[in-house]
C-alpha positions in Angstrom: 9.5 -3.2 21.5 8.0 -1.8 18.3 6.6 -5.2 17.2 5.2 -5.8 20.7 3.5 -2.4 20.6 1.8 -3.1 17.3 0.7 -6.6 18.5 -0.7 -5.2 21.8 -2.5 -2.4 19.9 -4.2 -4.7 17.5 -5.1 -7.1 20.3 -6.8 -4.4 22.2 -8.6 -2.9 19.3 -10.0 -6.3 18.3 -12.5 -6.0 21.2 -13.9 -2.6 19.9 -16.7 -2.4 17.5 -15.3 -1.6 14.0 -17.0 -0.2 10.9 -15.5 -0.5 7.4 -15.5 2.3 4.9 -17.7 0.3 2.5 -17.2 0.1 -1.2 -14.2 0.2 -3.6 -11.5 2.8 -3.4 -8.2 3.2 -5.1 -5.3 5.7 -5.4 -1.6 6.6 -5.1 0.5 6.2 -2.0 4.0 7.3 -0.9 6.1 6.6 2.1 9.5 7.2 3.7 11.2 4.3 5.4 14.2 3.3 7.5 16.0 0.0 7.6 19.3 -1.6 8.7 21.4 -4.8 8.6 21.2 -7.7 11.0 24.1 -9.4 12.8 25.1 -12.9 11.4 28.5 -13.0 13.2 30.2 -11.3 16.1 30.7 -7.6 15.5 34.2 -6.2 16.1 34.5 -3.2 18.3 35.5 -0.8 15.5 32.4 -1.6 13.4 28.8 -0.6 13.8 25.8 -0.3 11.6 23.2 2.5 11.3 19.7 3.0 9.9 19.5 4.0 6.3 16.6 6.1 5.0 14.7 5.1 1.9 11.4 5.7 0.1 8.5 4.0 -1.7 5.5 4.8 -3.9 2.8 2.9 -5.6 -0.9 2.4 -5.9 -3.5 0.9 -3.5 -6.8 -0.8 -4.2 -9.2 -1.2 -1.2 -12.6 -2.8 -0.8 -14.6 -2.3 2.4 -17.1 -5.1 3.5 -20.2 -4.7 5.6 -18.6 -7.1 8.2 -16.2 -4.2 9.3 -13.1 -5.4 7.4 -11.4 -3.8 4.4 -9.2 -5.9 2.1 -6.5 -4.0 0.3 -3.7 -4.8 -2.3 -1.7 -3.0 -4.8 1.9 -2.6 -6.0 4.8 -0.5 -4.6 8.3 0.4 -5.8 10.6 0.5 -2.7 14.2 1.6 -2.4 15.7 0.6 1.0 19.2 -0.2 2.2 21.8 -0.2 4.9 24.9 1.6 6.3 28.0 0.0 7.8 30.5 2.1 9.7 34.2 1.4 10.2 36.2 3.6 12.5 39.6 1.8 12.2 41.1 4.9 10.7 41.0 8.4 12.1 38.5 9.7 9.5 36.2 6.6 9.6 34.4 5.1 6.6 30.7 4.6 5.9 29.7 2.2 3.2 26.0 2.4 2.2 23.8 0.7 -0.3 20.3 1.0 -1.7 18.4 -2.1 -2.8 15.4 -1.7 -5.1 12.3 -3.9 -4.7 8.7 -4.4 -5.9 6.2 -5.2 -3.1 2.7 -6.6 -3.6 0.8 -6.3 -0.3 -2.3 -8.1 0.9 -3.7 -6.5 4.0 -6.8 -6.7 6.2 -7.7 -3.2 7.7 -9.7 -3.1 10.9 -11.3 0.3 11.1 -12.3 1.7 14.5 -15.0 4.3 14.3 -13.7 7.5 15.8 -16.2 10.2 14.7 -18.2 11.0 11.6 -15.2 12.1 9.5 -12.1 10.2 10.7 -11.1 6.6 11.6 -8.3 4.9 13.4 -7.3 1.6 11.7 -5.2 -1.4 12.6 -3.5 -3.1 9.6 -2.2 -6.7 9.4 -1.2 -8.7 6.4 1.6 -10.0 4.2 3.9 -8.7 1.5 5.3 -10.5 -1.5 8.7 -8.9 -2.1 11.0 -9.3 -5.1 14.4 -7.8 -5.5 15.1 -5.8 -8.7 18.9 -5.4 -8.3 19.8 -9.1 -8.2 23.4 -9.1 -9.2 26.1 -9.8 -6.7 28.3 -6.8 -6.2 31.2 -5.3 -4.2 31.2 -2.0 -2.3 34.5 -0.5 -1.3 36.0 2.6 0.3 38.5 4.9 -1.5 41.7 3.0 -0.5 40.0 -0.4 -0.7 40.8 -1.2 2.9 37.1 -1.7 3.8 35.0 -3.9 1.4 31.5 -5.3 1.5 30.8 -8.3 -0.8 27.1 -8.4 -1.3 25.4 -11.6 -2.5 21.7 -12.3 -2.9 20.4 -15.5 -1.3 16.7 -15.0 -2.2 15.3 -12.9 -5.0 11.8 -13.1 -3.6 10.6 -13.4 0.0 7.5 -12.8 2.2 7.1 -10.1 4.8 4.6 -9.6 7.6 2.8 -6.3 7.7 1.7 -4.4 10.8 0.5 -0.8 11.0 -1.7 1.9 12.4 -3.6 4.4 10.2 -5.6 7.5 10.7 -8.0 8.3 7.8 -10.2 11.3 7.0 -13.1 11.2 4.6 -14.1 14.3 2.6 -17.6 15.2 1.5 -17.5 13.0 -1.6 -16.1 9.9 0.1 -12.5 10.1 -0.9 -10.1 9.1 1.9 -6.8 10.7 3.0 -4.8 8.1 5.0 -1.8 8.7 7.2 0.0 5.6 8.6 2.8 4.2 10.6 3.9 0.8 9.3 6.3 -2.0 10.1 7.3 -4.7 7.5 9.2 -7.7 8.9 11.1 -10.5 7.1 12.0 -13.6 9.0 15.2 -14.4 7.1 18.1 -12.5 5.4 17.8 -12.4 1.6 21.2 -10.7 1.2 24.5 -11.9 2.7 27.2 -9.2 3.4 30.8 -10.4 3.7 33.0 -7.7 5.4 36.7 -7.9 4.5 39.8 -5.6 4.8 40.7 -5.9 1.2 39.7 -7.5 -2.1 42.0 -10.5 -1.7 41.5 -10.7 2.1 39.4 -13.5 3.6 36.1 -12.6 5.1 36.4 -10.6 8.3 32.9 -11.1 9.5 29.3 -11.4 8.1 26.2 -9.4 8.2 22.8 -10.1 6.8 20.1 -7.8 5.3 16.5 -8.9 5.9 14.8 -5.9 4.2 12.6 -5.2 7.3 11.8 -1.6 7.8 9.6 1.0 9.6 7.9 3.7 7.6 5.5 6.6 7.6 3.1 6.8 4.6 0.3 8.8 3.0 -2.4 7.5 0.6 -5.2 9.3 -1.2 -8.0 6.9 -2.1 -10.7 7.9 -4.6 -14.3 6.7 -4.1 -15.2 4.6 -7.1 -18.8 5.8 -6.8 -17.7 9.2 -8.0 -16.7 7.8 -11.3 -20.3 6.9 -12.2 -22.0 9.4 -14.5 -24.9 11.3 -13.1 -28.3 10.4 -14.6 -29.9 13.3 -16.5 -33.6 13.6 -17.0 -35.2 15.6 -19.7 -38.8 16.7 -19.6 
């Protein structure tokens, strides 16, 4: 439903006259995210998975064209992960993991003119994502009765970017940007084998795509403000 919402929103806004914030801007960004595993096999009744919170930060470079389109790129450090819950015992066990990544986005930003000081934007693009923690590893509970064997299938993979942003310009042309984003991967880059013990055969499998939804904030400086003012002496 979330993906359909973004697609419908971008489709509708494509018929509205859009105006770009022209020129070059750059600045830091930060965001909080939520992700989860995907089912590769049948899931037993006593197991379920839950969303895991994460975070990211980086730098954004954006250039606005007269045609009404802004092109942006940058680099982000992202920590995202998953939680798998097993309630076979009375207390229950939750095994959770964080996976660190570097993302390099390339986005087109369609800016809808809202008023003289704020804009609503639709964002569409791609991410090049590479995993920093590439070693296969094993996660286990205290008595080793619930184990996840984590193995990486792909160290790098593409993702599709969709988003909606609200931006506000100050008097000198710097932009504060708040956004809701969805990053989608079409295949699992990490395979999760669930077993009841270290020597036990695989119980069932899960996959981790790395897709996530997030809320972010960026502050973009207007490059024109970096130019020195000309001084005239008489």
